[in-house]
N, C-alpha and C positions, 0 to 999 in steps of 0.2 A: 691097881696101877700104882708103882712106886712114886714117891715124891720127886719131882724133877725141878731143880733150881733153874736150869736153862730155860725151861718152858715159861717160867715167871720172870726171866731176865734179872735175877737177883745177883748182885755182885757180893763177893766175900771180902771181908776185911781182915784176913789172916795176917797180911803184912803189917798192918798197924798194930795188931795185938802182939805180934812177935817183937816189934820195936818197944812197945810199952812193957812187955815182960822181960825184955833184954834176952831173948832166946834167938838162936840162929835157925834158919830153915834147915840146915844140915842136922843140927842136934834134934830138932823136931821130927825130921824124917827118920832118924835112927831110932827115936823113942817110939814111933808108931809102926815102924817096920815097913817103910816104903823107900824106894830109891830116890836119891837126891834130885836128879832131873825131874822126877814126877813132882816132888814137892815143890821145886822151883816153878814148875808150870802152874801148879795150884796157887801158890803164893802170888804169882803175877797174873792171876785170872785168865790164863790161857786156856785152862781146861777147868771143868767143874767137877769136883769130886763127888763120890756117892755120899749119901746121907750117913752111912756107916763110917766113912772116912772123916767126915765133918765131926761126927761125935767123937771119934778117936782123937782128933786134933783138939777139940774143946776139952776133952778129959786131960790130955797131956799138958795143955796150957792152963788147966784149972779154972776154966771160965764156962759159962752156960753157952749152949749152941747159939742162942739169940745174939750174943755178943760178937759172933763171927760173921753175921749177916748184916750187910750194909743197909741202913734204913733208907727207904725211898724218899726222894725230895718231897717236901710238903706240897700237897696238891696234884702230885703226879701219880699216875696209875699205869701200869703196863698191862693191856689186854692179855689174859692167859690163852686166848684162842688164836688171835692173829699177831700178837706181839707189838701192836701199835701203842706207843706211849701217848697217854691221854692226860690232859690237864683238867682237873676238877675245879669248877668255880661255883660260887653260890650267887643266885639271882633271886630277888624277891619277886614273887608272882602274886598278882591280885592287886586289890585296892590298897592304897596307903592309909 
């Protein structure tokens, strides 16, 4: 089964990396060989690209793939089966 970012509700931070690198979405689209409207949808998190496309974007921007994936908020976790966002907390169990 291929890796699916939608299943894990992951957001990409391509727009932020483009700003950091001072690269336009249009020039990135041309560099990796996809249409500008498709790149716009990817950059604005309207669609989730394939892992292959994410790797092409990372290579074109000279960053690791991990830099394109938004880190989850501390203590939050999205269930990969039902999509429910859960908050993880720690509670001491037992005698003090």
